[in-house]
KOLTOR-316805 format. One line per field, with one value per residue (C-alpha): residue number from 1; residue in one letter; x negated, y, z negated. Coordinates in steps of 0.1 Angstrom, whole numbers, plus 5000, padded with zeros to 4 digits. Layout:
BEGIN
k = c(NUM, ...)
r = c(A, ...)
c1 = c(X, ...)
c2 = c(Y, ...)
c3 = c(Z, ...)
END
This chain:
BEGIN
k = c(1, 2, 3, 4, 5, 6, 7, 8, 9, 10, 11, 12, 13, 14, 15, 16, 17, 18, 19, 20, 21, 22, 23, 24, 25, 26, 27, 28, 29, 30, 31, 32, 33, 34, 35, 36, 37, 38, 39, 40, 41, 42, 43, 44, 45, 46, 47, 48, 49, 50, 51, 52, 53, 54, 55, 56, 57, 58, 59, 60, 61, 62, 63, 64, 65, 66, 67, 68, 69, 70, 71, 72, 73, 74, 75, 76)
r = c(M, E, I, T, T, R, K, Y, Y, T, C, C, L, C, G, R, T, S, T, N, E, D, K, I, K, A, C, E, A, S, H, I, G, I, D, P, D, M, P, I, E, E, I, Y, G, R, N, R, K, V, P, Y, P, E, N, I, R, V, I, M, Q, D, G, S, L, G, V, Y, C, F, V, K, I, E, P, N)
c1 = c(4631, 4650, 4688, 4705, 4741, 4761, 4794, 4817, 4847, 4876, 4902, 4935, 4951, 4928, 4903, 4871, 4844, 4814, 4791, 4798, 4830, 4834, 4835, 4863, 4883, 4879, 4890, 4922, 4929, 4926, 4954, 4988, 5018, 5055, 5074, 5095, 5121, 5129, 5152, 5139, 5158, 5165, 5173, 5191, 5194, 5226, 5216, 5237, 5213, 5186, 5196, 5164, 5160, 5140, 5124, 5119, 5113, 5097, 5086, 5051, 5040, 5024, 5057, 5045, 5070, 5060, 5078, 5072, 5084, 5095, 5078, 5090, 5063, 5075, 5058, 5036)
c2 = c(5196, 5193, 5194, 5173, 5178, 5150, 5152, 5122, 5112, 5092, 5070, 5085, 5050, 5028, 5053, 5039, 5065, 5069, 5096, 5084, 5101, 5075, 5046, 5063, 5070, 5033, 5023, 5045, 5031, 4995, 4997, 4984, 5001, 4995, 5001, 5032, 5023, 4989, 4985, 4975, 4945, 4941, 4906, 4904, 4873, 4860, 4870, 4901, 4910, 4918, 4948, 4949, 4932, 4899, 4904, 4932, 4923, 4948, 4946, 4959, 4980, 4950, 4929, 4909, 4903, 4913, 4900, 4916, 4899, 4920, 4914, 4936, 4948, 4963, 4996, 4993)
c3 = c(4913, 4945, 4946, 4972, 4981, 4998, 5014, 5008, 5028, 5012, 5028, 5018, 5017, 4996, 4981, 4997, 5000, 5023, 5035, 5070, 5083, 5111, 5086, 5067, 5099, 5109, 5074, 5076, 5111, 5098, 5073, 5084, 5069, 5067, 5099, 5091, 5118, 5102, 5071, 5037, 5024, 4987, 4975, 4942, 4920, 4903, 4868, 4859, 4831, 4856, 4876, 4897, 4931, 4928, 4962, 4986, 5022, 5047, 5083, 5089, 5118, 5135, 5131, 5101, 5073, 5037, 5007, 4973, 4941, 4911, 4878, 4849, 4826, 4794, 4783, 4752)
END
């Protein structure tokens, strides 16, 4: 029986794996993150019973605007 050892590389941002290091470096470079120099805007609703922001707006590194909506999920 022959034993084969393979080395896998993993993208630290999305978890994609490959035996090709260049593919994973390209994967990591393809992700666009939040611009750390721009503020994160929290938008609250008028319902006093909901203490969480309804939306969170962020500017991405390429200038795009991302809007994330809050959905509360109760623990089981």
